C-alpha positions as CSV (number, residue, x, y, z in Angstrom):
1,M,4.1,8.5,-11.2
2,T,7.8,7.4,-11.5
3,L,9.6,4.1,-11.4
4,N,10.7,4.7,-8.1
5,T,7.4,5.3,-6.7
6,V,5.8,2.4,-8.3
7,F,8.9,0.2,-6.8
8,M,8.0,1.9,-3.2
9,I,4.6,1.2,-3.4
10,N,5.3,-2.7,-4.2
11,M,7.5,-2.7,-1.3
12,F,5.1,-1.1,0.9
13,F,2.0,-3.5,-0.2
14,S,4.2,-6.8,0.5
15,C,5.3,-5.3,4.0
16,Y,1.7,-4.3,4.5
17,I,0.2,-7.2,3.5
18,R,2.5,-9.5,5.5
19,T,2.1,-7.4,8.6
20,A,-2.1,-7.5,8.0
21,K,-2.0,-11.5,7.8
22,I,0.1,-11.4,11.1
23,K,-2.4,-9.0,13.0
24,E,-5.2,-10.0,11.2
25,I,-6.4,-6.9,9.8
26,N,-9.1,-6.6,7.4
27,L,-7.2,-6.3,4.1
28,K,-10.2,-3.9,2.6
29,T,-8.4,-1.1,4.5
30,I,-5.8,-1.2,1.9
31,V,-7.8,0.2,-0.6
32,P,-8.8,3.6,0.5
33,F,-5.1,4.2,1.9
34,T,-3.7,3.4,-1.6
35,F,-5.9,5.7,-3.0
36,F,-5.1,8.5,-0.8
37,C,-1.6,8.0,-1.5
38,Y,-2.0,7.9,-5.6
39,K,-4.0,11.0,-5.0
40,N,-1.4,12.8,-3.0
41,D,1.5,11.6,-5.4
42,K,0.1,13.4,-8.4
């Protein structure tokens, strides 16, 4: 993973968590999604 990819993921995480808190979405959905993105990135 490049440094740019890590930065993008960090940005996505902060945005996603904020949205999830507003919409009261279960944060457990973030784990499989991140794993999916990580596998695709390799």
